[in-house]
C-alpha positions in Angstrom: -51.4 -18.4 -9.4 -54.2 -15.9 -8.8 -55.2 -17.9 -5.7 -51.7 -17.5 -4.2 -51.7 -13.8 -4.9 -55.2 -13.4 -3.4 -54.1 -15.3 -0.2 -50.9 -13.2 0.0 -52.8 -9.9 -0.3 -55.5 -11.1 2.1 -52.8 -12.0 4.7 -51.1 -8.7 4.2 -54.3 -6.8 4.6 -55.2 -8.7 7.8 -51.8 -7.9 9.3 -52.3 -4.2 8.7 -55.8 -3.8 10.1 -55.9 -2.3 13.6 -57.0 -4.8 16.3 -55.5 -7.8 14.6 -52.3 -7.9 16.7 -51.1 -11.2 18.1 -52.1 -12.2 21.6 -48.5 -11.6 22.7 -48.5 -8.1 21.3 -51.8 -7.3 22.9 -50.7 -8.6 26.3 -47.6 -6.4 26.4 -45.2 -9.2 26.0 -44.0 -8.1 22.6 -40.3 -7.5 22.2 -40.7 -3.9 21.1 -42.0 -0.7 22.7 -42.6 2.7 21.2 -40.4 5.2 23.0 -41.9 8.7 23.4 -40.1 11.9 24.1 -41.1 14.4 26.9 -44.0 15.8 24.9 -45.5 12.3 24.4 -44.4 12.2 20.7 -43.4 8.8 19.4 -39.7 8.8 18.6 -39.0 5.1 17.5 -39.7 1.5 18.4 -37.2 -0.1 20.7 -36.5 -3.8 20.5 -35.7 -5.1 24.0 -34.1 -8.3 22.7 -31.2 -6.1 21.3 -28.2 -6.2 23.6 -27.9 -2.4 23.6 -31.1 -2.2 25.7 -30.1 -4.7 28.4 -29.5 -3.6 31.9 -26.6 -5.6 33.4 -25.3 -5.8 36.9 -26.7 -3.9 40.0 -29.2 -1.1 39.3 -31.8 1.0 41.1 -35.5 0.8 40.6 -35.7 4.3 39.1 -33.9 2.8 36.0 -37.1 0.9 35.2 -39.3 3.9 35.9 -37.7 5.9 33.2 -37.6 5.5 29.4 -37.3 3.2 27.6 -38.2 0.7 30.3 -41.1 2.8 31.7 -43.0 1.9 28.6 -43.6 -1.6 30.0 -42.9 -1.1 33.7 -45.4 1.6 34.5 -48.2 -0.1 32.5 -47.5 -3.5 34.3 -47.4 -1.7 37.7 -50.6 0.3 37.2 -52.6 -2.6 35.8 -51.8 -5.1 38.6 -54.2 -5.3 41.5 -52.7 -7.3 44.4 -55.1 -9.3 46.5 -55.9 -7.1 49.5 -56.5 -10.0 51.8 -53.1 -11.4 51.1 -51.5 -8.0 51.4 -53.0 -7.7 54.9 -51.1 -10.9 55.8 -47.9 -9.4 54.6 -48.6 -6.1 56.5 -49.3 -8.1 59.7 -46.0 -10.0 59.4 -44.0 -6.8 58.9 -40.7 -6.3 57.1 -38.2 -6.7 59.9 -35.1 -8.7 58.9 -36.4 -9.3 55.4 -34.4 -8.4 52.3 -35.1 -9.3 48.7 -33.0 -9.8 45.6 -34.6 -9.4 42.2 -32.7 -11.0 39.3 -34.2 -10.1 36.0 -33.6 -9.5 32.3 -35.0 -6.4 30.6 -35.0 -8.6 27.4 -37.2 -11.2 29.0 -41.0 -11.0 28.6 -41.6 -12.9 31.9 -39.4 -10.3 33.7 -41.2 -7.4 32.1 -44.5 -8.9 33.2 -43.7 -10.1 36.7 -41.2 -7.4 38.0 -43.7 -4.5 37.8 -46.3 -6.6 39.6 -43.8 -7.6 42.3 -42.8 -4.0 42.9 -46.5 -3.0 43.2 -46.8 -5.6 45.9 -43.8 -4.3 47.7 -45.1 -0.8 47.5 -48.5 -1.8 48.8 -46.7 -3.7 51.6 -44.7 -0.6 52.4 -41.5 -2.6 51.9 -38.4 -0.4 52.1 -36.8 0.2 48.7 -33.3 0.1 50.3 -33.9 -3.5 51.3 -34.3 -4.6 47.7 -31.4 -5.4 45.4 -31.8 -5.4 41.6 -29.5 -7.4 39.4 -29.8 -7.3 35.6 -28.7 -10.3 33.5 -28.1 -11.1 29.9 -29.9 -13.7 27.9 -27.6 -16.4 29.2 -28.7 -15.4 32.7 -25.2 -14.0 33.5 -24.3 -10.8 35.3 -21.0 -8.9 35.6 -21.0 -8.9 39.4 -18.8 -10.7 41.9 -20.1 -13.9 43.4 -23.0 -13.9 41.0 -22.7 -17.6 40.3 -23.4 -18.4 44.0 -27.0 -17.2 43.4 -27.6 -20.2 41.1 -29.9 -18.4 38.6 -31.4 -20.6 35.9 -34.5 -18.7 34.9 -35.7 -15.1 35.2 -37.2 -13.3 36.9 -36.1 -14.8 40.2 -37.2 -13.2 43.4 -35.1 -14.3 46.3 -36.5 -13.6 49.8 -34.1 -13.6 52.8 -35.0 -13.5 56.4 -32.1 -12.4 58.7 -29.7 -12.9 55.8 -30.7 -16.5 55.2 -32.5 -17.4 52.0 -36.1 -18.4 52.9 -37.4 -19.1 49.4 -37.6 -18.1 45.8 -40.3 -17.3 43.2 -38.8 -18.4 39.9 -40.2 -17.1 36.5 -43.9 -17.5 37.4 -45.7 -17.6 40.7 -47.3 -20.9 41.9 -50.4 -19.2 43.3 -49.9 -15.5 42.9 -46.8 -13.4 43.6 -48.3 -12.1 46.9 -49.5 -15.5 48.1 -46.2 -17.1 47.2 -44.5 -14.4 49.3 -46.7 -15.1 52.3 -46.1 -18.9 51.9 -42.4 -18.4 51.8 -42.3 -16.1 54.8 -44.5 -18.3 56.9 -42.5 -21.5 56.3 -40.1 -21.0 59.1 -42.3 -19.4 61.7 
């Protein structure tokens, strides 16, 4: 019995020591974020798997840049360093006739990881924000907008790239090479 108590107390001790977080928590994929007020003071932890935190339907980018979503969005955006050689290819191709639809779930760790990176690429590419449509979905990948089912969303995030209003390709959940390289590959398919 002493052995069980010793193991229990040891485990409890290890979980409370700083620096012993799980790999998921250290990578920013944890389900919660500490929300801070305007003075930087911690108010409470927010669990993004709770329905009350989900963004559903059409929304604008500034929604992600403000609390509580800014806790993960700004860090992901600031930490990502797009490949400058690949960005040059995007810049060379320009943005004429291209529009993008981003379907994501604020509850989804993959969306919280990839969406800030994708936006960083778009900003580096000087892609016009008004040519990007954001759609928030629930954990069943459904959204309360008309004709949503026609998008055929199975996993999120899904980045749909259109050229002259015709879908050219998608990046689904995780890139094959990198987000920026996959974008170049998609855009150069039909040239």
